[in-house]
C-alpha positions as CSV (number, residue, x, y, z in Angstrom):
1,M,-19.1,1.8,11.1
2,A,-18.9,4.4,8.3
3,A,-15.6,3.0,7.0
4,A,-17.0,-0.5,6.8
5,D,-19.9,0.8,4.6
6,H,-17.5,1.4,1.8
7,A,-16.3,-2.2,1.8
8,V,-19.7,-3.9,1.7
9,T,-22.0,-3.0,-1.2
10,A,-25.1,-4.4,-2.8
11,A,-24.3,-6.9,-5.5
12,E,-25.3,-6.2,-9.1
13,R,-27.3,-9.4,-9.1
14,L,-29.8,-9.4,-6.2
15,P,-30.0,-10.7,-3.6
16,G,-26.4,-10.5,-2.7
17,A,-23.6,-8.3,-1.5
18,R,-20.0,-7.6,-2.5
19,L,-17.1,-7.4,0.0
20,R,-13.7,-5.8,-0.6
21,V,-10.9,-7.9,0.8
22,R,-7.1,-7.7,1.0
23,V,-5.5,-11.1,0.8
24,H,-2.1,-12.3,2.3
25,P,-1.4,-15.5,0.3
26,G,1.1,-18.1,1.5
27,S,0.4,-17.4,5.1
28,R,1.4,-19.8,7.9
29,R,-1.8,-18.7,9.8
30,P,-4.7,-18.6,7.5
31,G,-7.9,-17.0,8.6
32,L,-9.7,-13.7,9.0
33,V,-7.3,-11.0,10.2
34,G,-9.4,-7.9,10.7
35,R,-10.6,-4.7,9.2
36,L,-8.4,-2.1,7.5
37,A,-8.8,1.6,7.8
38,D,-10.9,1.8,4.6
39,G,-13.2,-0.9,5.9
40,S,-11.8,-3.7,3.7
41,L,-11.5,-7.1,5.3
42,K,-8.0,-8.4,5.6
43,L,-7.6,-12.2,5.5
44,A,-4.8,-14.7,5.1
45,V,-4.7,-18.0,3.1
46,A,-2.1,-20.7,3.1
47,E,-2.2,-21.3,-0.7
48,P,0.1,-19.4,-3.0
49,P,-1.1,-17.0,-5.6
50,E,-0.6,-19.4,-8.5
51,G,-3.2,-20.8,-10.9
52,G,-6.2,-19.3,-8.9
53,R,-5.4,-21.4,-5.8
54,A,-5.4,-18.4,-3.5
55,N,-8.7,-17.2,-5.0
56,R,-10.3,-20.5,-4.3
57,A,-9.0,-20.5,-0.8
58,V,-10.5,-17.0,-0.3
59,E,-13.9,-18.3,-1.5
60,I,-13.7,-21.3,0.8
61,L,-12.5,-19.3,3.9
62,L,-15.3,-16.7,3.4
63,A,-18.0,-19.4,2.8
64,E,-17.0,-21.2,6.0
65,S,-16.7,-17.9,8.0
66,L,-20.0,-16.5,6.8
67,L,-21.9,-19.8,7.1
68,V,-22.9,-19.9,3.4
69,P,-22.5,-22.6,0.8
70,R,-19.3,-22.4,-1.1
71,A,-21.1,-22.1,-4.4
72,R,-22.5,-18.7,-3.3
73,V,-19.1,-17.0,-2.8
74,R,-17.1,-15.9,-5.8
75,V,-14.1,-13.6,-6.5
76,V,-15.5,-11.2,-9.2
77,A,-12.7,-8.7,-9.5
78,G,-9.1,-8.5,-8.6
79,G,-8.3,-12.1,-9.2
80,G,-4.7,-11.4,-10.0
81,G,-4.0,-9.0,-7.2
82,R,-4.2,-8.8,-3.4
83,V,-7.2,-6.5,-3.3
84,K,-10.3,-8.3,-4.5
85,Q,-14.1,-7.9,-4.8
86,V,-15.9,-11.0,-3.6
87,E,-19.6,-11.5,-4.2
88,I,-21.7,-13.4,-1.7
89,Q,-25.0,-14.4,-3.2
90,G,-28.1,-14.7,-1.1
91,L,-27.0,-12.3,1.7
92,A,-28.1,-8.7,1.9
93,A,-25.3,-6.2,2.8
94,D,-26.6,-5.7,6.4
95,E,-26.7,-9.5,7.0
96,L,-23.2,-9.8,5.5
97,E,-21.9,-7.2,7.9
98,R,-23.6,-8.9,10.9
99,R,-22.1,-12.3,9.9
100,L,-18.7,-10.7,9.3
101,A,-18.7,-9.1,12.7
102,A,-19.5,-12.4,14.3
103,A,-16.8,-14.2,12.4
104,L,-14.2,-11.6,13.3
105,A,-15.2,-11.8,16.9
106,G,-14.7,-15.5,16.8
107,A,-11.4,-15.2,15.0
108,E,-10.1,-12.8,17.7
109,R,-11.1,-15.2,20.5
110,G,-9.3,-18.0,18.6
111,A,-6.2,-15.9,18.2
112,G,-6.2,-15.0,21.9
113,A,-6.3,-18.7,22.8
114,R,-3.4,-19.5,20.4
115,D,-1.4,-16.6,21.8
116,G,-1.8,-17.9,25.4
117,E,-4.2,-15.3,26.7
C-alpha cells in the first residue's frame, strides 16, 4: 500500500484528509475506476469540464462513495485540470483509505455485474 500513501495525506485543516484524483470528464460510465500506479484515484464523471460542472460532479461522486455529506468534500487544487486535490473534511487519512478501499471493491463488483460476469 506504499503507493497509495502518497495519494492520501492529512489535510491542512484538521480533521480531514486530501486525496489526489485523476478525472475523466464526459464519460458514458461515471464512477470510481481504480487506482493508478502512483496511488491516485482514477474516476469518471458524465459532466463536461465546463464551468466547474465536472468538479461539482467529482465532489458529489466522492461524497456518495465515501458516505460523507457533500458539504465536506471540496476540490481544493487542480480545478482546471484532470489531476485534482480533493479535501474530505471530518475523515482521518486512515479512515479515508478504508472507505475508499470499500468503495472500490463495491465498484468492481458492480462493473462485473454490468459486464455479464
